Structures are given as C-alpha cells and as structure tokens.
C-alpha positions in Angstrom: 1.5 29.6 30.0 1.6 30.4 26.3 -0.1 28.0 23.9 2.0 28.2 20.8 1.3 26.1 17.7 3.9 26.3 14.9 3.9 24.7 11.4 7.5 23.9 10.6 8.6 23.0 7.0 11.2 20.2 6.8 13.5 19.0 4.1 14.2 15.4 3.0 17.5 15.5 4.9 17.8 12.3 6.9 17.8 14.0 10.3 14.6 15.9 9.4 12.9 12.8 7.9 13.6 11.1 11.2 11.9 13.9 13.1 9.0 13.7 10.6 8.6 9.9 11.0 8.9 10.0 14.8 5.7 12.0 15.1 3.8 8.7 14.8 5.1 7.4 18.1 3.4 10.1 20.1 0.1 9.6 18.2 -0.1 5.8 18.7 1.3 5.4 22.2 -0.9 2.8 23.9 -2.8 1.9 20.7 -3.0 -2.0 20.7 -3.3 -2.3 16.9 -0.7 0.0 15.6 2.3 -1.6 14.0 5.2 0.8 13.6 6.7 0.8 10.1 10.3 -0.4 9.8 12.0 2.9 9.9 15.2 1.7 8.1 13.0 0.7 5.1 10.6 3.6 5.2 13.3 6.2 5.2 14.4 4.9 1.7 11.1 6.3 0.3 12.3 9.8 1.2 15.7 9.6 -0.4 16.9 10.6 -3.8 17.5 6.9 -4.5 13.7 6.6 -4.8 13.1 6.9 -8.6 9.7 8.5 -7.8 11.7 11.8 -7.6 12.6 11.5 -11.2 9.1 12.8 -12.0 7.7 14.0 -8.6 8.6 16.3 -5.7 7.7 16.3 -2.1 7.4 18.8 0.8 7.1 18.0 4.5 5.7 19.9 7.4 5.2 19.1 11.1 3.0 20.8 13.7 4.6 21.6 17.0 2.7 22.8 20.0 4.7 24.2 22.9 7.8 22.4 21.7 6.2 19.0 21.2 5.6 17.6 17.7 1.9 16.8 17.5 1.3 16.3 13.7 2.8 15.9 10.3 1.9 15.9 6.6 3.5 15.6 3.2 2.6 17.2 -0.1 3.5 15.2 -3.2 3.3 16.5 -6.8 3.7 13.7 -9.3 3.9 15.0 -12.8 3.2 11.5 -14.2 -0.1 11.5 -12.3 -1.0 15.0 -13.5 -0.4 14.0 -17.1 -2.6 10.9 -16.9 -5.3 12.7 -14.9 -5.4 15.6 -17.4 -5.2 18.1 -14.7 -2.7 19.4 -12.1 -3.6 18.0 -8.7 -1.3 17.2 -5.7 -1.4 14.4 -3.1 -1.3 14.8 0.6 0.2 11.9 2.5 1.9 10.5 5.7 -0.7 12.5 7.7 -0.6 11.9 11.5 -2.0 14.2 14.1 -3.3 14.3 17.7 -7.0 15.0 18.0 -6.5 18.7 17.6 -8.6 20.5 15.0 -6.3 23.6 14.9 -3.2 21.5 14.3 -4.7 19.5 11.5 -6.3 22.6 9.9 -3.0 24.4 9.7 -1.2 21.3 8.4 -3.7 21.0 5.6 -3.6 24.7 4.9 0.2 24.4 4.4 -0.3 21.7 1.8 -3.1 23.5 0.1 -1.1 26.8 -0.1 1.9 24.9 -1.6 -0.2 22.9 -4.1 -2.1 26.0 -5.2 1.2 27.8 -5.8 2.2 24.8 -8.0 -0.8 25.5 -10.1 -2.9 22.6 -8.8 -6.6 22.7 -8.7 -7.1 19.8 -6.4 -5.7 17.7 -3.5 -6.1 13.9 -3.3 -5.1 11.6 -0.5 -3.8 10.2 1.6 -1.1 8.8 -0.7 2.0 7.5 1.0 3.3 8.7 -1.4 1.4 7.3 -4.4 -1.2 4.6 -5.3 1.7 2.3 -6.0 2.5 2.4 -2.3 0.4 2.6 0.9 -2.7 4.8 0.5 -6.1 5.4 1.8 -7.5 6.3 5.3 -9.0 3.5 7.4 -12.7 4.3 8.0 -14.0 0.9 8.9 -12.3 -2.0 10.6 -10.5 -0.5 13.6 -10.7 -3.7 15.7 -7.7 -5.6 14.3 -4.1 -5.0 13.4 -3.2 -3.8 9.9 -1.5 -6.3 7.6 1.9 -5.7 6.0 2.2 -2.5 4.0 -1.4 -1.4 4.7 -2.2 1.8 6.5 -3.7 2.3 9.9 -5.0 5.3 11.8 -7.1 6.4 14.8 -10.9 6.5 14.3 -11.0 10.3 14.7 -8.9 11.0 11.5 -11.9 11.0 9.1 -13.5 13.8 11.1 -10.3 15.9 11.1 -10.0 15.5 7.3 -13.7 16.1 6.4 -13.7 19.2 8.6 -11.2 20.7 6.1 -13.6 20.3 3.2 -12.4 16.9 1.9 -15.0 14.6 0.4 -14.9 11.0 -0.7 -13.2 10.3 -4.0 -13.0 6.5 -3.8 -13.2 3.7 -1.3 -10.8 0.8 -1.2 -11.7 -2.6 0.3 -9.7 -5.3 2.1 -11.0 -8.9 1.8 -10.4 -11.5 4.5 -10.0 -15.2 3.8 -10.2 -17.9 6.6 -8.4 -20.8 5.0 -9.9 -23.1 7.6 -13.4 -22.4 6.3 -13.0 -22.2 2.5 -13.4 -25.3 0.3 -9.7 -25.4 -0.6 -9.8 -28.9 -2.2 -12.8 -27.9 -4.4 -11.0 -24.6 -5.4 -7.9 -26.6 -6.4 -10.0 -28.7 -8.7 -11.4 -25.6 -10.2 -8.0 -24.2 -10.8 -6.9 -27.5 -12.4 -9.9 -27.3 -14.8 -9.0 -23.7 -15.7 -5.4 -24.8 -16.6 -6.6 -27.8 -18.7 -9.2 -25.6 -20.5 -6.5 -23.2 -21.5 -3.7 -25.6 -22.4 -1.7 -22.9 -24.1 -1.2 -21.1 -20.8 1.4 -21.9 -18.2 1.5 -21.0 -14.5 4.9 -20.9 -12.7 6.1 -19.5 -9.4 8.6 -16.6 -9.5 11.5 -17.6 -7.3 14.1 -15.3 -5.6 16.8 -16.5 -8.0 14.6 -15.8 -11.1 13.1 -12.5 -9.9 15.6 -10.2 -11.6 15.0 -12.0 -15.0 11.3 -11.9 -14.5 11.0 -8.2 -13.5 10.4 -7.1 -17.1 7.5 -9.5 -17.4 6.0 -8.4 -14.1 6.2 -4.8 -15.1 4.5 -5.5 -18.4 1.6 -7.2 -16.7 1.3 -4.7 -14.0 1.3 -1.6 -16.2 -1.2 -3.2 -18.7 -3.5 -5.0 -16.4 -4.1 -2.0 -14.1 -3.9 0.8 -16.8 -7.6 1.5 -16.7 -7.9 1.4 -12.9 -8.8 4.7 -11.2 -5.8 6.5 -9.9 -3.3 4.2 -11.5 0.1 5.5 -12.7 2.4 3.1 -14.5 5.7 2.3 -12.8 9.0 3.0 -14.6 11.7 0.4 -14.9 13.6 2.2 -12.1 10.5 2.2 -9.8 9.9 -1.5 -10.4 13.6 -2.3 -9.6 13.4 -0.1 -6.5 10.3 -1.8 -5.2 11.7 -5.3 -6.0 14.9 -4.6 -4.1 12.8 -3.7 -1.0 10.5 -6.7 -1.3 13.0 -9.4 -2.4 14.2 -10.3 1.1 10.6 -10.8 2.2 9.5 -13.1 -0.7 8.1 -16.5 0.2 8.5 -18.8 -2.7 5.2 -20.2 -3.9 3.3 -16.9 -3.2 4.4 -15.1 -6.3 3.0 -16.4 -9.6 3.2 -15.6 -13.3 0.8 -16.8 -16.0 2.2 -16.9 -19.6 0.8 -17.5 -23.1 4.0 -18.8 -24.7 6.6 -16.1 -24.1 3.9 -13.4 -23.3 3.2 -12.7 -19.6 -0.5 -12.4 -19.1 -1.2 -12.6 -15.4 0.6 -11.9 -12.1 0.0 -12.6 -8.4 2.1 -11.2 -5.6 1.4 -12.2 -2.0 3.7 -11.9 1.0 3.7 -13.2 4.5 2.2 -10.8 7.0 5.5 -9.7 8.6 3.6 -7.2 10.8 3.2 -10.1 13.2 6.9 -10.2 13.7 7.6 -6.5 13.2 5.1 -5.3 15.8 7.3 -5.9 18.9 10.2 -4.0 17.2 8.4 -0.7 17.2 10.0 0.2 13.9 13.6 -0.3 15.0 16.0 -3.1 14.4 18.5 -2.1 17.1 16.5 -3.6 19.9 16.8 -6.8 21.9 13.5 -7.9 20.4 15.2 -8.3 17.0 15.9 -11.9 18.0 12.2 -12.6 17.6 12.2 -11.3 14.1 15.3 -13.1 12.7 13.6 -16.5 12.4 10.9 -14.9 10.2 13.4 -13.1 8.1 15.5 -16.3 7.5 12.4 -18.3 6.7 12.7 -20.6 9.7 9.3 -19.4 11.0 6.3 -18.2 9.0 3.4 -15.9 9.9 0.0 -17.6 9.8 -1.3 -14.8 7.7 -0.5 -13.5 4.2 -1.4 -10.5 2.2 -2.2 -10.6 -1.5 -0.8 -7.3 -2.8 -1.5 -7.6 -6.5 -3.5 -9.9 -8.7 -4.1 -8.9 -12.3 -4.6 -10.3 -15.8 -4.3 -8.5 -19.1 -7.6 -7.4 -20.5 -7.8 -9.9 -23.4 -7.2 -12.8 -21.1 -9.9 -11.9 -18.5 -13.1 -13.8 -17.9 -11.3 -17.1 -18.3 -10.8 -17.9 -14.7 -7.1 -17.0 -14.6 -7.5 -14.7 -11.7 -9.1 -17.4 -9.6 -6.4 -20.0 -10.7 -3.5 -17.7 -9.7 -5.1 -16.8 -6.4 -5.8 -20.5 -5.6 -2.2 -21.5 -6.4 -1.0 -18.9 -3.8 -3.6 -20.0 -1.2 -2.6 -23.7 -1.7 1.1 -23.1 -1.1 0.3 -20.9 1.8 -2.0 -23.4 3.4 0.7 -26.2 3.1 3.2 -23.8 4.8 0.9 -23.2 7.8 -0.9 -20.1 6.7 -4.5 -20.0 8.0 -5.8 -16.6 6.9 -5.1 -14.1 4.2 -6.0 -10.6 3.2 -6.4 -9.4 -0.4 -6.0 -5.6 -0.4 -6.7 -3.2 -1.7 -9.6 -3.5 -4.1 -11.4 -0.6 -5.7 -15.0 -0.5 -4.5 -16.3 -0.5 -8.1 -13.9 -3.2 -9.4 -16.9 -5.6 -9.7 -15.1 -8.3 -11.6 -12.3 -8.7 -9.0 -14.8 -8.5 -6.1 -16.8 -11.3 -7.6 -13.6 -13.4 -8.0 -12.7 -12.9 -4.3 -16.1 -13.5 -3.0 -16.5 -16.5 -5.2 -13.7 -18.3 -3.4 -14.7 -17.3 0.1 -13.4 -13.8 0.7 -15.4 -11.2 2.6 -14.8 -7.4 2.8 -13.9 -6.5 6.3 -12.0 -3.2 6.1 -12.6 0.0 4.2 -10.1 2.7 3.3 -11.0 6.1 1.8 -9.2 8.4 -0.7 -10.4 12.0 -0.2 -10.5 14.8 -2.7 -10.7 18.6 -2.3 -11.0 21.2 -5.0 -8.7 24.2 -4.5 -7.9 27.5 -6.3 -4.7 27.4 -8.2 -2.6 30.5 -7.8 0.6 29.5 -9.6 1.4 28.1 -13.0 
C-alpha cells in the first residue's frame, strides 16, 4: 500500500474553508476537553466581509495522507503588524495536525516558503488570525475545558512546533477566579472607595441598546490602553464594528463596563458568559437536535456559571488609581448575583506585571499558559 502525503493549497472559497475547518474533528475525536468552535461564526473570519483583509491576506493549506485530511495551517500577512513591528514577518495560525512529524514539517515548510516569498524574515504564531483574536498554543493546563474564545490543543503540539525550529517569543497567562472563595464584599468596599476617591470619574455598564453609540469610546480606550503591549495592532473602525456584531448577541448586561472622566472614556471592561458550556454538545453545528439545549442560553433564560474577562484596560494617565480593580469588581459583582461562580481572565502577557498584580490582588491565580512562537527565516521575495 502506498503511503502518500500531499500538501494541498486551498482558497478562501466557502467550500474549501469548510474542508479546512473540518480537519479539527479528526484531531479531537474522543478528546473530553475539546469544544468545537461554532462553524457558522468562525467561517465569517475567512470571508471578505472581515475587514482584516483590507490590510492583510491569508493562505491556507491542508495535509492529506492517503486521501484523509490529517493537518491544516494558515499563513497570514498583516501589513499593519509589519508596519508597527518595523519588519516584515508573517503569522501562522489555525494549526491542527495528527501526531505526525512529517505532516507538520511539510505544513510549516509551506508557510515558510510562502512567507519568505513575501519578503518576510520571520514567522510568529499561532495567531488565529491576529492578536485581536484567538492566539497562543496551550502548553500548560490541559486538564480542563477551554473557556469561550480561547484556544485548545493536544499536549503533543509544542513538540511538533519546536521540532521545526520555533522558539518562545512570549507566554500568555489565564487567571482563574473562584467567586466562592474570594472576599467579594471586601472587594466591593474597595471599589466603592476608589469611586469616591476619584469623584470626577463615572462607571457605567454598556448595554445592548447603547453598544452602537458606545463603540467609538470602546475603540478609543482599546487602541490607547493597549498600544504599548507586545504584539498589539490597533483595530480599525471596521474591525471594531465587525467584532461587535459577532459578540453583541452574546453580551450579558452588567459584564461590560466603561469608565469616563467627563466625556472622555478612560477604561473598559469586557466580560462574557462562558458559552462553551452550552456550545460543547453542538460540536460546532447549529443544525442538530442538541440545539434545544443552547437556545435558553442564547435567549438569556439560562446563564453559564462561568465567565471570561476578555479585555480590561485603562489609559496610561489614569493607571495606578485602582480603576482596573474597580472595573473588574463591578463585573464580578454582577456575575455573582446572576449565579456565576467562577471566572477566567485571559489572556495576560507574562511580563504585564501591573495587571498580574491587580488580578492576584483580588484572588486570581494563573492556571493556564499559552505560548507564542517565533522563527527567523530567510526572505527571498520583496
């Protein structure tokens, strides 16, 4: 019997994207912790409707052995990232592969050859497809399910990637909060003191009906508060709108907060219910009898007992005043009243000392680690 391994380039045509995404089902068959992404939503990332493609382009490949798809990878070249980084480097992302060194080697070789031809001197990833989306490879914390919009992978992936010459660029941390064991009442008093101390600041929840009007303020805080963070690329108006449209149906009022100094937005908190609890039985597809179990969550009749804090940031001139803690406590307080009993804050740069102190100061503990890898390559194009 012939043992044939082929690397097949794919386009972003919907049929080929479906084939690309379906590779994951063969990788995770029987894995008790994998939560299949909701395919209907994830496919939007690959369409021209995604404003990322106004300044980036993407290539897709799959590995097929004897007619069975056993791996996949994407190459992403974001010109905005290259401009900010001061060098041309591409991302790899959406990597999945069976434990097959030859298949993974040839997938990475395809990305490297393409990136080199684009004049890139380095590869960085995994980015799915940027740092404003899911990113990082899980290297510690394989014993529990991932939370909503966080990546997950088998434990053998780091070895496959490192075998191809990739080294650590940066680690990202996820913090866990057990709301049954943190001094919530004391934290609420601390938050109240912060608000009294800074009487010129106001804190208000962003509601579904006000989200569209508040998006400009959210974008202003997001792009300024994170501008000095490693790997950060500001989001355009179109990208903020695209992301908001995807997340708006999932918002739980009281988990999204804005801090303002008069008319100026100065801080922002975005937390969401961990819908992975409800999505897991669907295996990524809405057209299943198990959809009935998800509908109560989508309509707000039922709430997951876990939330995820996606973003928490304050403009630089307003930092070290306790605003980060106050915003986070507001979200935890509302969540607790709604039946939430645990939360994850993710992801946090390993060297973001200030934010790590904030999280640890109110009872958070790091429990998962994700890694961004880098590899230097020889550019051949221009």
